[in-house]
matplotlib code that plots the C-alpha trace (Angstrom):
import matplotlib.pyplot as plt

x = [35.3, 32.2, 32.0, 35.5, 34.3, 31.3, 33.6, 36.0, 33.2, 32.3, 35.3, 34.6, 33.4, 29.9, 29.7, 28.0, 27.6, 28.8, 26.4, 26.2, 29.0, 28.2, 29.2, 26.9, 24.0, 22.0, 21.9, 19.7, 20.2, 23.1, 21.8, 22.6, 23.0, 19.6, 18.1, 20.1, 18.9, 15.2, 15.7, 17.5, 14.9, 12.1, 13.9, 14.4, 10.7, 9.7, 12.1, 10.8, 7.2, 8.0, 9.7, 6.7, 4.3, 6.6, 6.5, 2.8, 2.3, 4.5, 2.5, -0.8, -2.8, -2.8, -6.2, -7.5, -7.7, -9.4, -12.0, -9.4, -8.8, -12.4, -15.6, -19.3, -20.6, -24.3, -24.4, -21.5, -18.0, -15.4, -11.7, -10.1, -8.0, -4.3, -2.0, 0.6, 3.8, 6.1, 6.6, 6.7, 10.5, 10.8, 8.5, 10.6, 13.8, 12.4, 11.3, 14.7, 16.3, 13.9, 14.9, 18.6, 18.0, 16.2, 19.0, 21.6, 19.9, 19.5, 23.2, 24.1, 21.8, 23.2, 26.7, 25.6, 24.1, 27.3, 29.4, 27.1, 27.1, 30.9, 31.0, 28.6, 30.7, 32.2, 28.7, 27.8, 31.0, 30.2, 26.9, 28.4, 31.0, 30.0, 30.4, 30.1, 28.1, 28.3, 25.3, 25.6, 22.1, 20.5, 17.7, 17.6, 13.8, 12.7, 15.6, 14.5, 17.3, 15.4, 14.5, 18.1, 19.4, 16.5, 15.6, 12.9, 13.1, 13.4, 16.7, 18.5, 20.4, 22.0, 25.3, 26.2, 23.1, 20.4, 17.9, 17.0, 13.4, 14.1, 15.1, 12.2, 13.2, 12.1, 8.7, 7.0, 9.1, 7.7, 4.1, 4.7]
y = [81.9, 81.6, 85.4, 85.4, 83.0, 85.2, 88.2, 86.4, 85.6, 89.2, 89.8, 86.9, 87.4, 86.1, 83.3, 84.3, 82.1, 83.2, 84.8, 83.8, 85.2, 87.9, 85.8, 82.9, 85.1, 83.6, 80.3, 81.8, 81.9, 79.9, 77.0, 77.3, 74.3, 74.8, 74.7, 71.5, 69.8, 70.5, 69.3, 66.1, 65.2, 65.7, 63.4, 60.7, 60.8, 60.5, 57.5, 55.8, 56.3, 54.9, 51.9, 51.3, 51.4, 49.0, 46.5, 46.8, 46.2, 43.1, 41.7, 42.2, 39.1, 38.7, 37.1, 40.2, 41.8, 39.0, 41.4, 42.8, 39.4, 38.3, 39.2, 38.5, 35.9, 35.2, 36.6, 34.4, 35.6, 33.9, 34.3, 35.6, 32.9, 33.6, 33.1, 30.4, 32.1, 29.3, 27.9, 24.1, 24.3, 26.0, 23.4, 20.5, 22.2, 22.7, 19.0, 17.8, 20.1, 18.6, 15.1, 16.0, 17.5, 14.4, 12.2, 14.4, 14.2, 10.5, 10.1, 12.2, 10.1, 6.8, 8.0, 8.8, 5.3, 3.7, 5.6, 4.7, 1.1, 1.0, 2.2, -0.5, -3.5, -3.6, -4.0, -6.8, -8.6, -8.2, -9.8, -12.8, -13.5, -16.0, -14.5, -16.6, -15.2, -17.2, -16.9, -18.6, -19.9, -21.9, -23.3, -23.6, -24.1, -20.5, -18.8, -16.0, -14.6, -11.5, -10.7, -11.2, -8.8, -6.4, -6.3, -7.4, -11.1, -9.8, -8.1, -11.1, -11.8, -8.4, -8.2, -4.5, -2.4, -4.0, -1.4, -2.0, -2.0, 0.2, 3.0, 5.5, 6.1, 2.5, 2.6, 1.5, -1.7, -2.8, -2.4, -4.3]
z = [11.1, 9.0, 8.7, 7.2, 4.4, 3.6, 3.4, 1.1, -1.3, -1.6, -3.9, -6.2, -9.7, -10.3, -13.0, -16.2, -19.2, -22.6, -25.1, -28.8, -30.8, -33.3, -36.3, -35.1, -34.4, -37.2, -35.3, -32.6, -28.9, -27.4, -25.4, -21.7, -19.3, -17.8, -21.4, -22.2, -19.0, -19.8, -23.4, -22.3, -19.7, -22.3, -24.7, -22.1, -21.1, -24.8, -25.3, -22.1, -23.4, -26.8, -25.2, -22.9, -25.8, -27.8, -24.9, -24.6, -28.3, -28.2, -25.3, -27.1, -28.0, -31.8, -31.7, -30.2, -33.6, -35.5, -36.8, -39.2, -40.8, -41.0, -42.8, -42.5, -45.0, -44.8, -41.3, -40.0, -39.3, -41.5, -41.3, -44.5, -46.2, -45.8, -48.7, -48.3, -47.2, -48.4, -51.8, -52.4, -52.8, -49.4, -47.7, -49.1, -47.9, -44.4, -44.3, -45.3, -42.7, -40.1, -41.1, -40.8, -37.4, -36.1, -37.5, -35.9, -32.5, -32.9, -33.5, -30.5, -28.2, -29.7, -28.8, -25.3, -25.0, -26.2, -23.8, -20.9, -21.9, -22.1, -18.5, -17.4, -18.4, -14.9, -13.3, -15.7, -14.8, -11.1, -11.6, -13.4, -10.7, -8.1, -4.7, -1.6, 1.3, 4.4, 6.8, 10.1, 11.0, 13.7, 11.5, 7.8, 7.6, 8.2, 6.4, 4.0, 1.9, 0.8, 4.3, 5.5, 2.8, 3.3, -0.4, -2.8, -4.0, -7.6, -6.8, -5.3, -8.5, -8.3, -6.5, -6.9, -6.3, -4.3, -3.1, 0.5, 1.6, 4.6, 2.3, 1.8, -1.8, -2.8, -1.1, -4.4, -4.4, -1.1, -2.3, -5.6]

ax = plt.figure().add_subplot(projection="3d")
ax.plot(x, y, z, "-o")
ax.set_aspect("equal")
plt.show()
């Protein structure tokens, strides 16, 4: 079977690329595919090298070249004075923009605080209501309410969220 395939290929015409037309002869040799591949790979390598060099230049420490911006005065290196890059008007404008930004952020935080406080009104109401806990005891002398509720004595007034001392999260409360 494979010999038949070889025999069939004998009659095929071999592929040849076109030559440059006579009217376009002044342009030089016609670029073949193999020439294009070599040229494209060379271009890609050059672009990769340029990109690598650009990244290295961006990562350089600017203080590394302090010798360019300094001079020796009386045997001591002194940095050259840099000119102010901003005019007084630009500085005033930037300061007012900073003040506006701080005021803007303050307003945002104030609104957040208001929304959180509006959600907390239920908890405040829960602390104001008088609940009745009934504990059945044998003796009233040795009764410790904080120990019974497993909380710190400072949190006895709370009714909604009393941290328990057995919880590992509140280890600092037990010490204090």
